[in-house]
C-alpha positions as protocol buffer text, in pm:
chain_id: "A"
residue {
  index: 1
  type: UNK
  ca { x: -957 y: -1285 z: 590 }
}
residue {
  index: 2
  type: UNK
  ca { x: -645 y: -1180 z: 401 }
}
residue {
  index: 3
  type: UNK
  ca { x: -680 y: -927 z: 123 }
}
residue {
  index: 4
  type: UNK
  ca { x: -410 y: -807 z: -114 }
}
residue {
  index: 5
  type: UNK
  ca { x: -448 y: -434 z: -145 }
}
residue {
  index: 6
  type: UNK
  ca { x: -522 y: -336 z: -505 }
}
residue {
  index: 7
  type: UNK
  ca { x: -314 y: -73 z: -677 }
}
residue {
  index: 8
  type: UNK
  ca { x: -49 y: -37 z: -407 }
}
residue {
  index: 9
  type: UNK
  ca { x: 263 y: -212 z: -282 }
}
residue {
  index: 10
  type: UNK
  ca { x: 384 y: -169 z: 76 }
}
residue {
  index: 11
  type: UNK
  ca { x: 742 y: -211 z: 191 }
}
residue {
  index: 12
  type: UNK
  ca { x: 843 y: -563 z: 291 }
}
residue {
  index: 13
  type: UNK
  ca { x: 885 y: -639 z: 664 }
}
residue {
  index: 14
  type: UNK
  ca { x: 1266 y: -615 z: 653 }
}
residue {
  index: 15
  type: UNK
  ca { x: 1256 y: -308 z: 433 }
}
residue {
  index: 16
  type: UNK
  ca { x: 1268 y: 45 z: 578 }
}
residue {
  index: 17
  type: UNK
  ca { x: 913 y: 151 z: 676 }
}
residue {
  index: 18
  type: UNK
  ca { x: 782 y: -208 z: 645 }
}
residue {
  index: 19
  type: UNK
  ca { x: 705 y: -238 z: 1016 }
}
residue {
  index: 20
  type: UNK
  ca { x: 558 y: 110 z: 1022 }
}
residue {
  index: 21
  type: UNK
  ca { x: 328 y: 32 z: 727 }
}
residue {
  index: 22
  type: UNK
  ca { x: 209 y: -285 z: 900 }
}
residue {
  index: 23
  type: UNK
  ca { x: 141 y: -97 z: 1225 }
}
residue {
  index: 24
  type: UNK
  ca { x: -44 y: 179 z: 1041 }
}
residue {
  index: 25
  type: UNK
  ca { x: -259 y: -81 z: 866 }
}
residue {
  index: 26
  type: UNK
  ca { x: -334 y: -259 z: 1193 }
}
residue {
  index: 27
  type: UNK
  ca { x: -425 y: 67 z: 1366 }
}
residue {
  index: 28
  type: UNK
  ca { x: -677 y: 150 z: 1094 }
}
residue {
  index: 29
  type: UNK
  ca { x: -827 y: -191 z: 1021 }
}
residue {
  index: 30
  type: UNK
  ca { x: -746 y: -466 z: 1273 }
}
residue {
  index: 31
  type: UNK
  ca { x: -1052 y: -587 z: 1462 }
}
residue {
  index: 32
  type: UNK
  ca { x: -1282 y: -349 z: 1276 }
}
residue {
  index: 33
  type: UNK
  ca { x: -1563 y: -424 z: 1039 }
}
residue {
  index: 34
  type: UNK
  ca { x: -1450 y: -315 z: 694 }
}
residue {
  index: 35
  type: UNK
  ca { x: -1586 y: -355 z: 345 }
}
residue {
  index: 36
  type: UNK
  ca { x: -1379 y: -515 z: 73 }
}
residue {
  index: 37
  type: UNK
  ca { x: -1443 y: -412 z: -285 }
}
residue {
  index: 38
  type: UNK
  ca { x: -1310 y: -714 z: -469 }
}
residue {
  index: 39
  type: UNK
  ca { x: -1138 y: -621 z: -795 }
}
residue {
  index: 40
  type: UNK
  ca { x: -989 y: -956 z: -889 }
}
residue {
  index: 41
  type: UNK
  ca { x: -817 y: -1268 z: -758 }
}
residue {
  index: 42
  type: UNK
  ca { x: -445 y: -1328 z: -787 }
}
residue {
  index: 43
  type: UNK
  ca { x: -282 y: -1641 z: -928 }
}
residue {
  index: 44
  type: UNK
  ca { x: -310 y: -1809 z: -588 }
}
residue {
  index: 45
  type: UNK
  ca { x: -682 y: -1737 z: -555 }
}
residue {
  index: 46
  type: UNK
  ca { x: -637 y: -1455 z: -303 }
}
residue {
  index: 47
  type: UNK
  ca { x: -868 y: -1157 z: -307 }
}
residue {
  index: 48
  type: UNK
  ca { x: -722 y: -838 z: -452 }
}
residue {
  index: 49
  type: UNK
  ca { x: -933 y: -538 z: -360 }
}
residue {
  index: 50
  type: UNK
  ca { x: -985 y: -207 z: -192 }
}
residue {
  index: 51
  type: UNK
  ca { x: -1049 y: -206 z: 181 }
}
residue {
  index: 52
  type: UNK
  ca { x: -1303 y: 53 z: 289 }
}
residue {
  index: 53
  type: UNK
  ca { x: -1268 y: 150 z: 654 }
}
residue {
  index: 54
  type: UNK
  ca { x: -1562 y: 211 z: 889 }
}
residue {
  index: 55
  type: UNK
  ca { x: -1541 y: 588 z: 825 }
}
residue {
  index: 56
  type: UNK
  ca { x: -1570 y: 532 z: 449 }
}
residue {
  index: 57
  type: UNK
  ca { x: -1207 y: 602 z: 362 }
}
residue {
  index: 58
  type: UNK
  ca { x: -991 y: 367 z: 158 }
}
residue {
  index: 59
  type: UNK
  ca { x: -711 y: 189 z: 344 }
}
residue {
  index: 60
  type: UNK
  ca { x: -526 y: 155 z: 14 }
}
residue {
  index: 61
  type: UNK
  ca { x: -536 y: 533 z: -38 }
}
residue {
  index: 62
  type: UNK
  ca { x: -451 y: 614 z: 324 }
}
residue {
  index: 63
  type: UNK
  ca { x: -132 y: 406 z: 304 }
}
residue {
  index: 64
  type: UNK
  ca { x: -19 y: 596 z: -6 }
}
residue {
  index: 65
  type: UNK
  ca { x: -122 y: 931 z: 147 }
}
residue {
  index: 66
  type: UNK
  ca { x: 90 y: 856 z: 456 }
}
residue {
  index: 67
  type: UNK
  ca { x: 390 y: 767 z: 242 }
}
residue {
  index: 68
  type: UNK
  ca { x: 379 y: 405 z: 353 }
}
residue {
  index: 69
  type: UNK
  ca { x: 306 y: 246 z: 15 }
}
residue {
  index: 70
  type: UNK
  ca { x: 383 y: 296 z: -351 }
}
residue {
  index: 71
  type: UNK
  ca { x: 123 y: 343 z: -620 }
}
residue {
  index: 72
  type: UNK
  ca { x: 167 y: 16 z: -813 }
}
residue {
  index: 73
  type: UNK
  ca { x: 159 y: 156 z: -1165 }
}
residue {
  index: 74
  type: UNK
  ca { x: 201 y: -187 z: -1322 }
}
residue {
  index: 75
  type: UNK
  ca { x: -135 y: -307 z: -1188 }
}
residue {
  index: 76
  type: UNK
  ca { x: -323 y: 24 z: -1159 }
}
residue {
  index: 77
  type: UNK
  ca { x: -186 y: 241 z: -1441 }
}
residue {
  index: 78
  type: UNK
  ca { x: -495 y: 462 z: -1462 }
}
residue {
  index: 79
  type: UNK
  ca { x: -558 y: 518 z: -1092 }
}
residue {
  index: 80
  type: UNK
  ca { x: -511 y: 895 z: -1089 }
}
residue {
  index: 81
  type: UNK
  ca { x: -614 y: 920 z: -725 }
}
residue {
  index: 82
  type: UNK
  ca { x: -327 y: 696 z: -615 }
}
residue {
  index: 83
  type: UNK
  ca { x: -94 y: 890 z: -845 }
}
residue {
  index: 84
  type: UNK
  ca { x: -195 y: 1222 z: -690 }
}
residue {
  index: 85
  type: UNK
  ca { x: -166 y: 1085 z: -336 }
}
residue {
  index: 86
  type: UNK
  ca { x: 181 y: 949 z: -407 }
}
residue {
  index: 87
  type: UNK
  ca { x: 288 y: 1280 z: -563 }
}
residue {
  index: 88
  type: UNK
  ca { x: 164 y: 1467 z: -255 }
}
residue {
  index: 89
  type: UNK
  ca { x: 344 y: 1229 z: -17 }
}
residue {
  index: 90
  type: UNK
  ca { x: 667 y: 1254 z: -221 }
}
residue {
  index: 91
  type: UNK
  ca { x: 656 y: 1634 z: -229 }
}
residue {
  index: 92
  type: UNK
  ca { x: 592 y: 1649 z: 147 }
}
residue {
  index: 93
  type: UNK
  ca { x: 862 y: 1384 z: 213 }
}
residue {
  index: 94
  type: UNK
  ca { x: 605 y: 1181 z: 407 }
}
residue {
  index: 95
  type: UNK
  ca { x: 701 y: 837 z: 536 }
}
residue {
  index: 96
  type: UNK
  ca { x: 930 y: 645 z: 305 }
}
residue {
  index: 97
  type: UNK
  ca { x: 971 y: 954 z: 86 }
}
residue {
  index: 98
  type: UNK
  ca { x: 1185 y: 1106 z: 364 }
}
residue {
  index: 99
  type: UNK
  ca { x: 1453 y: 858 z: 254 }
}
residue {
  index: 100
  type: UNK
  ca { x: 1683 y: 987 z: -20 }
}
residue {
  index: 101
  type: UNK
  ca { x: 1641 y: 677 z: -238 }
}
residue {
  index: 102
  type: UNK
  ca { x: 1354 y: 451 z: -132 }
}
residue {
  index: 103
  type: UNK
  ca { x: 1360 y: 114 z: -304 }
}
residue {
  index: 104
  type: UNK
  ca { x: 1023 y: -7 z: -431 }
}
residue {
  index: 105
  type: UNK
  ca { x: 924 y: -348 z: -291 }
}
residue {
  index: 106
  type: UNK
  ca { x: 906 y: -506 z: -636 }
}
residue {
  index: 107
  type: UNK
  ca { x: 1276 y: -415 z: -679 }
}
residue {
  index: 108
  type: UNK
  ca { x: 1361 y: -519 z: -319 }
}
residue {
  index: 109
  type: UNK
  ca { x: 1212 y: -865 z: -377 }
}
residue {
  index: 110
  type: UNK
  ca { x: 1445 y: -920 z: -677 }
}
residue {
  index: 111
  type: UNK
  ca { x: 1755 y: -892 z: -456 }
}
residue {
  index: 112
  type: UNK
  ca { x: 1860 y: -1244 z: -347 }
}
residue {
  index: 113
  type: UNK
  ca { x: 2004 y: -1103 z: -20 }
}
residue {
  index: 114
  type: UNK
  ca { x: 1658 y: -993 z: 103 }
}
């Protein structure tokens, strides 16, 4: 089952840290029994939700904590947990925050060369 992760946006495959974010996600969730807390469905009918890992942690939050995803303010403006996790990752220069000027995926997707 494919689930769009609510409140976050990961780098695209060709973007810096895209492959690392995918690997991190696979390491935590692939082949494991997880719970999905459905929040909504997108315009294409896909589930948008929070993935709860077997140990009870949130995959969505772990990606932000590791600096491998952005808090998607547009769709989760009041998610103060994601905000705090992103702030911590930025301050620690974790993952994509080690780059001087990381480009958010929603900006990356606008570029016709990508």
